[in-house]
C-alpha positions as CSV (number, residue, x, y, z in Angstrom):
1,M,12.9,2.2,-16.3
2,A,13.6,2.3,-20.0
3,L,10.6,2.4,-22.3
4,G,10.4,1.7,-26.0
5,D,7.8,3.5,-28.0
6,S,5.3,3.8,-25.1
7,S,3.4,7.0,-24.8
8,R,2.6,9.0,-21.7
9,A,-1.0,7.8,-21.8
10,E,0.1,4.2,-21.8
11,I,2.4,4.7,-18.9
12,S,-0.3,6.5,-16.9
13,R,-2.7,3.6,-17.6
14,L,0.0,1.1,-16.4
15,V,0.5,3.1,-13.2
16,S,-3.3,3.0,-12.6
17,E,-3.3,-0.8,-13.2
18,V,-0.4,-1.3,-10.7
19,K,-2.3,0.8,-8.1
20,S,-5.5,-1.2,-8.5
21,K,-4.1,-4.8,-8.9
22,Q,-1.4,-4.6,-6.3
23,N,-3.1,-2.2,-3.9
24,C,-0.2,0.2,-4.1
25,Q,-1.7,3.6,-3.7
26,S,1.5,5.6,-3.3
27,V,2.8,4.8,-6.9
28,K,3.2,8.0,-8.9
29,F,4.4,8.6,-12.4
30,I,7.0,11.3,-12.1
31,G,8.1,11.9,-15.7
32,F,8.9,10.4,-19.1
33,D,11.3,11.6,-21.8
34,K,10.1,10.1,-25.1
35,T,13.3,10.9,-27.0
36,S,15.5,8.9,-24.6
37,G,12.8,6.4,-23.6
38,F,13.4,6.9,-19.8
39,G,10.8,7.4,-17.2
40,I,10.6,7.6,-13.4
41,L,8.1,6.1,-11.1
42,L,7.8,6.9,-7.4
43,C,6.7,4.3,-4.8
44,G,7.1,3.5,-1.1
45,H,9.9,1.0,-0.2
46,L,7.3,-1.4,1.2
47,E,5.5,-1.5,-2.2
48,L,8.6,-1.9,-4.3
49,P,8.5,-5.7,-4.7
50,A,4.8,-5.6,-5.9
51,V,5.5,-2.7,-8.3
52,K,8.6,-4.4,-9.7
53,S,6.7,-7.6,-10.2
54,M,3.9,-5.9,-12.0
55,L,6.2,-3.9,-14.3
56,S,8.2,-7.0,-15.2
57,Q,5.0,-8.7,-16.5
58,V,4.3,-6.0,-19.1
59,K,4.7,-7.4,-22.5
60,T,4.0,-6.2,-26.0
61,G,4.0,-8.8,-28.8
62,G,5.7,-11.4,-26.6
63,K,8.6,-9.0,-25.8
64,T,9.1,-7.3,-22.4
65,E,8.3,-3.6,-22.8
66,L,9.7,-2.3,-19.6
67,K,13.2,-2.7,-18.1
68,I,13.8,-1.6,-14.5
69,L,17.3,0.0,-14.5
70,G,17.5,0.4,-10.7
71,V,16.1,1.7,-7.5
72,S,17.1,4.9,-5.7
73,G,16.2,6.7,-2.5
74,T,15.4,10.0,-4.1
75,I,14.3,11.3,-7.5
76,R,17.4,13.5,-7.8
77,A,19.7,10.4,-7.3
78,A,17.6,8.4,-9.8
79,K,18.0,11.0,-12.5
80,R,21.7,11.2,-11.8
81,K,22.3,7.4,-11.8
82,F,20.0,6.2,-14.5
83,V,18.9,8.9,-17.0
84,P,21.6,9.4,-19.7
85,R,23.0,12.9,-20.1
86,R,22.6,14.6,-23.4
């Protein structure tokens, strides 16, 4: 997911909100790089539709704050596919 000026605390709050509202207890915040604006969330494949739905509803000032770049089977593959190299 690509994130604008969101902070780590905001992302952690969002993950907690997804867990409580969607009853998705396996969602975990893996990491976030503020300079590139990329972060990685981990969730089970059965919870994916609920997590994607919740993330797509996050808006700040009428503008969508989060953009889901893709889904991967492993964290390593997600980093390779979606996080830009420096």
